[in-house]
C-alpha positions in Angstrom: -9.7 -24.6 -2.3 -6.1 -25.0 -1.5 -4.9 -21.6 -0.2 -6.6 -19.3 -2.7 -5.9 -21.0 -6.0 -8.8 -23.2 -6.8 -12.0 -21.4 -7.5 -15.3 -23.2 -7.1 -14.0 -25.8 -4.6 -13.9 -23.7 -1.5 -14.0 -25.3 1.9 -15.6 -24.0 5.1 -12.9 -22.3 7.2 -13.6 -23.5 10.7 -13.2 -21.4 13.8 -9.7 -22.9 14.5 -7.8 -20.5 12.2 -9.8 -17.5 13.4 -9.2 -18.6 17.0 -5.4 -18.6 16.5 -5.5 -15.3 14.7 -7.7 -13.5 17.1 -6.2 -15.0 20.3 -3.0 -13.3 19.1 -5.0 -10.0 18.8 -6.3 -10.5 22.3 -2.8 -11.1 23.7 -1.3 -8.2 21.7 -4.0 -5.8 23.0 -2.9 -6.8 26.5 0.8 -6.4 25.7 1.7 -10.1 26.4 2.1 -11.6 22.9 5.4 -13.1 21.8 6.8 -15.4 19.2 9.6 -15.7 16.6 7.9 -13.6 14.0 6.3 -13.8 10.6 7.5 -16.0 7.7 9.6 -14.2 5.2 9.4 -16.8 2.4 6.6 -18.4 0.5 4.5 -20.7 2.5 3.4 -24.1 1.1 0.7 -23.7 -1.4 0.3 -20.5 -3.5 0.5 -17.7 -1.0 3.7 -15.8 -0.6 5.0 -13.2 1.8 6.0 -10.5 -0.6 6.9 -7.9 2.0 7.8 -4.6 0.4 9.8 -5.0 -2.8 12.6 -2.5 -3.3 12.0 0.3 -5.8 8.2 0.5 -5.4 7.4 4.2 -5.2 5.1 5.0 -2.3 3.4 8.4 -1.6 3.9 10.3 1.6 1.6 9.7 4.5 -1.4 11.9 5.1 -1.8 13.2 8.6 -4.3 11.3 10.8 -7.8 12.7 10.8 -10.7 12.7 13.2 -12.1 9.2 13.8 -15.2 7.9 12.0 -16.5 4.4 11.6 -16.0 2.5 8.4 -19.0 2.0 6.1 -17.6 0.5 2.9 -14.3 -1.0 1.7 -13.1 -1.0 -1.9 -9.8 -2.5 -3.3 -10.1 -1.7 -7.0 -7.0 -3.7 -8.1 -8.5 -6.9 -6.5 -12.2 -6.3 -7.4 -13.2 -6.0 -3.8 -16.3 -3.9 -3.2 -17.6 -4.6 0.2 -20.7 -2.5 0.7 -21.2 -3.6 4.3 -18.8 -3.3 7.2 -19.9 -4.5 10.6 -18.3 -3.9 14.0 -17.2 -7.0 15.8 -16.4 -7.4 19.4 -14.7 -10.0 21.7 -16.5 -13.1 22.7 -16.4 -14.7 26.2 -13.1 -16.3 25.3 -11.5 -13.0 24.4 -11.5 -13.5 20.7 -13.2 -11.4 18.0 -16.2 -12.9 16.3 -15.7 -12.6 12.5 -18.8 -12.0 10.4 -21.0 -15.1 10.1 -20.7 -17.2 7.0 -24.1 -16.0 5.9 -22.4 -12.6 5.5 -19.4 -13.9 3.6 -19.2 -10.8 1.5 -19.1 -8.6 4.6 -16.0 -7.1 6.2 -15.7 -7.1 9.9 -14.1 -4.2 11.8 -12.6 -4.5 15.3 -15.0 -2.0 16.8 -13.1 -1.5 20.0 -10.0 -0.5 18.2 -8.8 2.3 16.0 -11.3 3.8 13.4 -9.9 4.0 9.9 -8.1 7.4 9.3 -7.3 8.0 13.0 -3.9 7.5 14.4 -3.0 3.9 15.0 -3.8 0.6 13.2 -7.4 -0.1 12.3 -8.2 -3.8 11.8 -10.5 -5.2 9.1 -11.1 -9.0 8.8 -13.0 -11.1 6.3 -13.4 -14.7 5.2 -11.5 -16.1 2.3 -14.2 -18.6 1.3 -17.1 -20.8 2.4 -18.0 -24.4 1.5 -19.3 -23.3 -1.9 -17.8 -20.0 -3.0 -15.1 -17.4 -2.6 -15.7 -14.8 0.2 -14.9 -11.1 0.5 -11.2 -11.4 0.9 -10.6 -14.3 -1.4 -8.0 -12.5 -3.5 -6.3 -10.6 -0.7 -3.0 -12.5 -1.0 -2.6 -11.0 -4.5 -2.4 -7.5 -3.1 0.8 -5.7 -3.8 2.6 -2.6 -2.4 1.4 0.6 -4.1 -2.2 -0.5 -4.6 -5.0 1.4 -3.0 -7.6 0.6 -0.4 -10.5 3.0 -0.1 -12.6 3.1 3.1 -15.8 5.1 3.0 -16.6 6.4 6.4 -19.9 7.2 8.1 -19.1 11.0 8.1 -19.2 10.9 4.2 -15.4 11.0 3.7 -13.2 8.5 2.0 -9.9 7.5 3.5 -7.5 6.2 0.9 -4.8 3.9 2.1 -1.7 2.8 0.1 -0.5 -0.8 0.6 3.1 -1.0 1.8 3.5 -4.5 3.0 2.0 -8.0 2.5 2.9 -10.8 4.9 1.8 -14.4 5.5 2.0 -15.4 9.2 2.0 -19.2 9.8 0.0 -20.4 12.7 3.1 -22.0 14.3 5.1 -18.7 14.0 2.5 -16.1 14.7 3.6 -12.8 16.2 0.7 -10.6 17.0 2.8 -7.5 17.6 4.2 -7.7 14.1 0.9 -8.5 12.6 -1.2 -5.8 14.3 1.1 -3.2 15.8 1.7 0.2 14.1 4.6 0.1 11.6 5.4 3.8 12.1 4.5 5.9 15.1 2.1 8.7 14.5 0.6 7.3 11.2 -3.0 6.3 10.4 -2.7 2.6 9.3 -4.9 -0.2 8.2 -4.6 -4.0 8.5 -6.7 -6.3 6.2 -6.7 -9.9 7.5 -7.9 -13.3 6.2 -6.9 -16.9 6.2 -4.1 -18.1 3.8 -1.6 -20.8 3.2 -3.1 -24.3 2.5 -6.2 -26.0 3.9 -5.2 -28.6 6.6 -7.8 -31.3 6.4 -6.8 -32.9 9.7 -7.0 -29.6 11.6 -10.0 -28.3 9.6 -8.5 -24.9 9.0 -5.9 -23.0 7.0 -2.3 -23.0 7.9 -1.6 -19.3 7.9 -3.1 -15.8 7.9 -2.6 -13.1 5.2 -2.0 -9.7 6.7 -2.0 -6.7 4.3 -0.7 -3.4 5.8 -1.5 0.0 4.4 -1.2 3.6 5.5 -3.4 6.7 5.0 -2.3 8.8 2.0 -5.4 10.7 0.9 -8.7 12.0 2.2 -11.7 13.0 0.0 -15.5 13.2 0.1 -17.5 10.2 -0.9 -19.0 10.0 -4.4 -22.7 8.8 -4.4 -23.0 5.2 -5.7 -25.3 4.8 -8.7 -28.4 2.8 -7.9 -27.9 0.9 -11.1 
């Protein structure tokens, strides 16, 4: 798979791309990250940094709510229905462990960070592919401002977030503050993160990371899922 355009020919994303991504998170969390910033033009391959196009109507933000852990993630426009969300912590090197490849349809949540719906930016990560098939965030680069992300929480509520920005951060121009930091003070925000760009055979990893930013716009109670 080159970027996210060739179904059925996925490659194993090695720990290199995750190491770059999550080292930035580690540094950002300690207030020491720096760098020239995110790319603002299409990367090589088929992943573009769309940002926030002018004229896209976005709803007002909902006030942050009491924290609760994420239990499920749905992105209807992309066909994402992740019924399992697992907390992930830092390893001995100070990076977050993503879900194992045996759980490629599972979303990882940075459990030491913000819980979805609470004030701040909650971080959700997922693989783009494995050696043989697309993974949970395979289509994430196709997300567009105005689309919805629904996070079912362990208290039975559903936090609905509206996407307001999509960026591609090249590994050589990564800025963790821009990728993970709150976009507006006082809001409840969400980051969805996966690998992107093109697959670098020599390095054994992808050349960039896709970061989708969203903010809380609605709260409701969860609807029971039909067993069929």
